[in-house]
C-alpha positions in Angstrom: 107.3 146.4 155.9 104.5 143.9 155.6 102.9 145.7 152.7 106.2 145.6 150.7 106.7 142.7 148.2 109.5 140.3 149.0 112.9 140.5 147.3 114.6 137.4 145.9 118.2 136.6 146.7 118.6 136.0 142.9 116.2 136.2 140.0 117.5 134.1 137.1 114.2 134.1 135.1 114.1 137.9 135.1 117.8 138.1 134.2 117.4 135.9 131.2 114.0 137.0 130.0 115.0 139.1 127.1 117.3 136.4 125.6 115.2 133.4 126.5 113.8 132.9 123.0 117.2 133.1 121.5 118.7 130.6 123.9 115.8 128.1 123.4 116.1 128.4 119.6 119.9 127.7 119.8 119.3 124.7 122.1 116.6 123.4 119.8 119.1 123.6 116.9 121.6 121.4 118.9 118.8 118.9 119.6 117.8 118.7 116.0 121.5 118.1 115.0 122.2 115.8 117.9 125.3 117.8 118.7 125.7 117.4 122.4 129.4 116.9 123.1 132.2 119.1 121.7 131.9 120.6 118.3 131.9 124.1 116.9 129.5 125.5 119.6 132.1 124.7 122.4 135.0 125.8 120.3 133.4 129.1 119.5 132.5 129.8 123.1 136.0 129.0 124.2 137.5 131.4 121.7 135.2 134.2 122.6 135.8 133.7 126.3 139.5 133.7 125.9 139.2 137.0 123.9 137.0 138.5 126.5 139.3 137.8 129.4 142.5 138.6 127.4 144.2 135.3 127.3 145.2 133.0 124.4 143.2 130.0 125.4 140.1 128.9 127.3 139.4 125.2 127.7 135.8 124.3 128.8 135.4 121.7 131.5 132.7 120.2 133.7 132.7 122.6 136.6 134.6 125.3 138.5 136.3 122.9 141.0 137.6 120.8 138.1 138.9 124.0 136.4 141.2 124.6 139.3 142.2 121.0 139.8 143.0 120.6 136.1 145.0 123.9 136.1 147.2 122.6 139.0 147.7 119.2 137.3 148.6 120.7 134.0 151.1 123.1 135.7 152.8 120.1 137.2 151.6 119.8 140.8 153.0 116.7 142.5 152.5 115.0 145.8 154.0 117.1 148.5 153.6 120.4 146.6 152.0 123.0 148.8 149.5 125.5 147.6 148.5 128.6 149.7 144.9 129.5 149.9 143.0 132.1 151.9 141.0 131.0 155.0 138.0 132.9 153.7 137.0 130.9 150.6 134.6 128.2 149.5 135.9 124.7 150.3 136.2 124.0 146.6 139.4 126.0 146.5 141.0 123.5 149.0 139.4 120.5 147.4 140.9 121.3 144.0 144.4 121.3 145.6 143.9 117.9 147.3 142.3 116.4 144.2 145.4 117.5 142.2 147.6 115.7 144.7 148.9 118.7 146.6 148.7 120.0 150.2 146.9 123.0 151.5 148.5 125.9 153.5 146.0 128.5 154.8 146.6 132.1 155.6 144.2 134.6 157.0 142.4 137.4 155.1 142.3 141.2 155.2 139.6 142.5 157.6 138.4 145.1 155.1 138.7 143.5 151.6 138.1 140.0 152.9 140.8 138.8 150.5 144.1 137.0 151.2 146.4 138.8 153.6 149.5 139.7 151.7 151.7 140.1 154.8 150.8 136.6 156.0 151.2 135.3 152.4 154.8 136.5 152.4 155.5 134.6 155.6 153.9 131.4 154.2 155.8 131.6 150.9 159.0 131.6 152.9 158.2 128.1 153.9 158.6 126.9 150.3 155.1 126.7 148.9 155.0 126.2 145.1 151.6 127.5 144.3 149.3 130.4 145.3 145.6 130.3 144.7 144.4 133.9 145.1 140.6 134.0 145.4 138.8 137.0 143.9 136.1 136.5 146.5 132.6 137.8 146.1 133.7 139.4 142.8 136.4 141.6 144.5 139.7 141.3 142.7 142.9 140.6 144.7 145.7 143.2 144.4 147.5 141.4 141.6 150.5 143.6 141.2 151.6 143.1 144.8 150.6 139.4 144.8 152.5 138.8 141.5 155.6 140.5 142.9 155.5 138.2 146.0 155.1 135.1 143.8 158.0 136.2 141.6 160.1 136.9 144.7 159.6 133.4 146.1 159.3 131.5 142.8 155.7 130.4 143.3 153.2 129.8 140.6 149.8 131.6 140.5 146.6 129.8 139.7 143.7 132.3 140.1 140.4 131.2 141.6 138.2 133.3 139.4 135.0 131.4 140.0 133.2 134.5 141.4 134.8 137.3 139.5 134.4 136.8 135.7 134.5 140.3 134.2 136.3 141.9 137.1 139.5 143.8 136.5 142.6 145.2 138.1 144.2 148.3 136.5 142.1 147.6 133.4 143.2 144.0 133.1 140.7 141.2 133.5 141.0 138.8 136.4 141.9 135.4 135.2 144.7 136.7 133.0 147.4 137.3 135.7 148.4 133.8 136.7 149.8 130.9 134.7 146.2 129.7 134.7 142.8 130.5 136.2 139.7 128.6 137.0 136.2 129.8 136.2 132.8 128.5 137.4 129.6 128.7 135.3 127.3 127.5 138.1 123.8 129.0 137.3 124.0 131.8 140.0 127.4 133.0 138.9 127.7 136.3 137.0 128.1 134.3 133.8 126.0 131.2 134.6 125.0 128.2 132.5 121.8 126.2 132.9 123.6 123.5 134.9 127.3 122.9 135.8 130.2 124.2 133.8 133.7 125.7 134.1 136.8 126.7 132.1 140.5 126.9 132.4 142.0 130.2 131.2 145.7 130.5 130.2 148.0 132.0 127.6 150.3 129.0 127.8 149.7 126.7 124.9 151.4 123.7 126.5 149.2 124.1 129.6 146.1 124.5 127.5 146.9 121.3 125.5 147.6 119.4 128.7 144.3 120.5 130.3 142.4 119.5 127.1 144.1 116.1 127.4 143.0 115.6 131.0 139.5 116.7 130.1 139.3 114.1 127.4 140.1 111.0 129.6 143.8 111.6 129.0 143.5 111.4 125.3 146.2 113.3 123.4 146.4 114.5 119.8 146.1 110.9 118.6 142.6 109.5 119.0 142.3 106.4 121.1 145.8 107.0 122.6 145.7 108.0 126.3 148.9 109.4 127.6 147.8 110.0 131.2 145.0 108.9 133.5 142.4 111.6 132.7 138.9 112.6 133.5 135.5 112.8 131.9 135.4 116.5 132.4 134.1 118.1 129.2 131.9 121.2 129.0 128.7 120.0 127.4 127.7 121.6 124.1 124.3 122.7 125.5 125.9 124.6 128.3 128.4 126.2 125.9 125.5 127.2 123.7 123.8 129.0 126.7 127.0 130.6 127.8 127.7 131.8 124.3 124.4 133.6 124.2 125.0 135.2 127.6 128.6 136.2 127.2 127.7 139.3 125.3 125.4 140.4 128.1 128.0 139.9 130.9 129.3 143.4 131.0 125.7 144.7 131.2 125.0 142.2 134.0 128.1 143.3 135.9 127.3 147.0 135.5 123.9 146.4 136.9 125.4 144.6 139.9 127.8 147.4 140.5 124.9 149.9 140.3 123.0 147.9 142.9 126.1 147.7 145.1 126.4 151.5 144.9 122.7 151.8 146.1 123.6 149.6 149.0 126.7 151.6 149.8 124.7 154.8 150.1 122.6 153.2 152.8 124.8 150.8 154.8 127.7 151.8 157.0 130.9 151.7 155.0 132.7 149.6 157.7 130.0 147.0 157.4 130.5 146.2 153.7 133.4 144.8 151.7 136.0 147.3 150.8 136.7 147.4 147.1 140.3 146.7 146.1 142.0 149.9 145.1 142.3 150.4 141.3 140.0 147.4 140.7 136.5 146.8 139.3 134.4 144.7 141.7 131.6 142.7 139.9 129.6 141.8 143.0 128.8 138.1 142.6 127.8 138.6 146.3 127.0 141.6 148.5 128.2 140.9 152.0 127.0 142.8 155.1 129.0 142.3 158.2 126.9 142.1 161.4 128.1 143.1 164.8 128.0 139.6 166.1 126.6 136.1 165.4 123.6 137.1 167.5 123.1 140.2 165.5 123.3 138.2 162.3 120.5 135.9 163.5 118.3 138.9 164.2 119.0 140.3 160.7 118.3 136.9 159.2 115.0 136.6 161.1 113.9 140.1 160.1 114.8 139.5 156.4 112.9 136.2 156.4 109.8 137.9 158.0 109.9 140.5 155.3 110.1 137.9 152.5 113.7 138.9 151.5 116.2 136.3 150.4 119.6 136.0 152.0 122.5 133.5 152.3 125.7 132.7 154.2 129.1 132.7 152.4 130.7 131.0 154.3 129.7 130.2 157.8 132.3 127.3 158.3 135.8 128.2 157.2 137.9 125.5 155.5 140.1 125.0 158.5 137.0 124.1 160.6 135.7 121.5 158.2 135.8 117.8 159.2 137.2 117.0 155.8 140.4 118.8 156.8 141.3 117.4 160.3 145.0 118.5 159.8 143.8 122.1 159.8 141.2 121.9 162.6 143.7 123.1 165.3 144.7 126.2 163.4 143.2 129.7 164.1 142.6 132.4 161.6 140.8 135.1 163.6 139.7 137.4 160.8 138.2 134.6 158.7 136.5 133.2 161.8 134.9 136.6 162.7 133.7 136.9 159.1 132.3 133.4 159.1 130.3 134.3 162.2 129.0 137.7 161.1 128.7 138.0 157.3 125.3 137.7 155.7 124.7 137.8 151.9 122.1 140.3 150.8 120.1 140.1 147.5 122.4 140.8 144.6 121.5 140.3 140.9 121.3 142.4 137.8 117.5 143.0 138.0 117.4 144.6 141.5 115.7 147.9 141.6 116.6 150.8 143.8 113.4 150.4 145.6 114.1 146.8 146.4 117.6 147.7 147.7 116.0 150.3 149.9 113.6 147.8 151.3 116.4 145.4 152.1 118.5 148.2 153.8 115.4 149.3 155.8 115.2 145.9 157.3 118.9 145.5 157.9 119.3 148.9 159.5 116.2 148.3 161.6 117.7 145.4 163.5 
């Protein structure tokens, strides 16, 4: 292995190489016009994003966490309202609920898809939760037909955490279009990433979209200088919208390349050790997770990857209910999520991976 070149966990420069000049020229135009906040660049990107996902509205905002928080606020979350989230998610999902004034209820995840466990979700909904935040984790869509049926049965509202799954679909329908609203992240390493922070709220509800836009603009409504609620300074900057607008047209190609790389991995790695794709859905592989036999095995894999110059990561080694920020959850146990937290390791995944690089990664992993 020593004679093989390393493999980066991500490779953003290579990913953007063929569109770099176009992006730089577009940003230079913004600089020359001094158009840094709002304006036609943001409006154009929002319209194109909404059309891509299949919703009526997209409202740009500062980041992915804010997109979820603003969605919940606009949908009427109040103090005491409970939102159900999966135990296997990034802490931002929980943070958004708390920032919107709600309370978090956690359920375990499916041991094969790593997504929210629908059986446990039904039990939790019986307790009167008003919101569900299904997380399309690692780019794998939740089974939305079954989840929507549960939400309808119990009168709960769905706000999709689509931070990692832009471009994914279930039965031909894009994730982010199933709930009353959805949050998207444009963090640089996401499948559609900006050159900094960014996010968007997706919805087909005009009132919700207008309310989100009000919150984004410091609570300012249709009348300038009139602030109807205590809002936030949470705009999507024009430069980020400019970058995202240039990359949106390449997203399907990026996702297809990720899926191709995932298929290369799947030919080498044991099927039971990688995330099972949701039936009838298109996974977009924001992350490629390998499940080790134990935490000790994971450390051996990590050491071997590091020695070979291969990038890797952990998503997520400390579940939400084990975080010090959530003492009220610390006494709870979610065995599946806890096992995944101890054993998952994220392998290189980006659109520019070659089959030879994937083979090199798999050789190291299978050799431990």
